[in-house]
N, C-alpha and C positions, 0 to 999 in steps of 0.2 A: 642750626649751630655752628654745623661745618662751613654752612654759605657765608656766615657772618667773620668767620675766620678768615677765609678764603677771601671775602672782600674786604675785610682790614689789610691782609699781607699784601693783596693788589695796589691797594692803593698809597700803602708804605712803599712801593716798589716804584710807582709810579711818583709819586712825589720825591722820593731821593732820586729820580733818575731825570728829574725836569727840573730840577731846583742846583743842578750843581755847574759852577759857571767854567768853562775850559780854562786848563791853566797855561799860562803864556809860554811861548817856547823860549829858551833861553838863547843868547848870541852866542854859547858854547857849544850848542845842539851840532851835531855832526850835518853838514849839509852833504847832498849829492850834487855835484857838476857833471856837464854831461860828456868830458873826459872819461870820470870816473866809474860812470853809467856804462859805458863803452867797453870801458876794463872789466868792468864785472860781469858782463853780461857773459852766457858759457863757460864760465869757470867751475863748473862743477866736474867733480874728480869723479870717475871709472869708480863702479864697486868693486869689491873685494872680488877674487877670484878662487881663491884658495882659502879653505875652509881651515877651523882649528879641531884638531883631533884630541878628542879628549880621552881618556885614562879611562877603562871601565871601572863602574863605579867597586867598590871594596863589599863585601859581605858583612852585613853586623853580627854581633854575635847574640846567638841565641839566649832565651831567659829561660 
């Protein structure tokens, strides 16, 4: 019984994955040109070296 459910599920996934047509790329899509690729490489900012100091936790009232 479980193997038939798994087979049915796998068949559904395969049919859904293989039957879709890729969408056409619109003419308004952002395109990278060689000059934007050169500018964008190596622009990752450094990580923060300062830690945020949190206040100590408040004690909850006892019931």
